[in-house]
C-alpha positions in Angstrom: 110.8 137.7 88.3 108.1 136.2 86.4 104.6 135.7 87.7 103.2 132.2 88.0 99.7 130.8 88.4 100.7 129.3 91.9 100.1 132.1 94.3 100.3 132.0 98.1 97.8 134.8 98.3 94.1 134.1 98.6 92.4 134.2 95.3 89.2 135.9 96.4 87.6 137.5 99.4 87.7 135.0 102.2 89.0 132.2 99.9 92.0 130.2 100.8 94.3 128.5 98.2 94.1 125.0 99.6 96.6 122.6 98.0 95.4 119.3 96.7 97.1 116.2 95.7 97.5 112.4 96.5 99.3 113.0 99.8 96.6 115.3 101.2 93.9 113.0 99.9 95.5 110.1 101.7 95.8 112.0 105.0 92.2 113.1 104.8 91.2 109.5 104.1 93.3 108.3 107.1 91.8 110.9 109.4 88.3 109.7 108.5 89.0 106.0 108.6 90.9 105.7 111.9 88.2 107.3 114.1 85.6 105.2 112.2 87.4 102.0 113.0 87.8 103.0 116.6 84.1 103.9 116.9 83.1 100.5 115.4 85.5 98.7 117.7 83.9 100.3 120.7 80.4 99.9 119.4 80.6 96.1 119.0 81.2 95.3 122.7 78.7 97.9 123.8 76.0 96.3 121.6 76.9 92.9 123.0 76.6 94.2 126.5 73.2 95.8 125.9 71.9 93.0 123.7 73.0 90.1 125.8 70.6 90.9 128.6 67.7 91.4 126.2 68.1 88.0 124.6 69.1 86.0 127.6 66.5 83.6 128.9 66.3 83.5 132.6 65.7 80.3 134.3 63.0 80.1 136.9 64.5 78.4 139.8 62.3 76.5 142.2 63.2 76.2 145.8 62.2 73.4 148.1 60.3 75.1 151.0 58.4 72.2 152.4 56.5 69.0 151.6 53.2 69.4 149.8 51.7 66.7 152.0 52.1 69.0 155.0 49.8 71.7 153.5 46.1 71.7 153.6 44.1 72.8 150.5 42.4 76.2 150.5 44.1 77.3 153.7 46.9 79.8 153.5 49.9 78.9 155.6 53.1 81.0 156.2 56.4 79.3 155.3 59.8 80.8 155.9 62.3 81.0 153.0 65.8 82.4 152.9 67.2 83.3 149.5 70.8 84.3 148.9 71.5 86.6 146.0 74.9 87.0 144.5 75.6 90.6 143.8 77.7 91.6 140.8 80.1 93.8 142.7 81.1 91.2 145.3 
């Protein structure tokens, strides 16, 4: 048998003979790109969810409690008001 330069033995202490080539390079590229695409696809809706509440303007809703003519100036008066709040989980 003749000796060849391609050995399956490690070439040094703790060194491994790692094959290289276009196929291995392609798989390394795929292994890096696919999780990156998955991460970005999850990040976009997450940023939309977090950012939507920060940039949304809330309307101040006025409620009719009573007539202004029935109130006297500089005298506090108790008025009853019932507000219904729609909860997100119902």
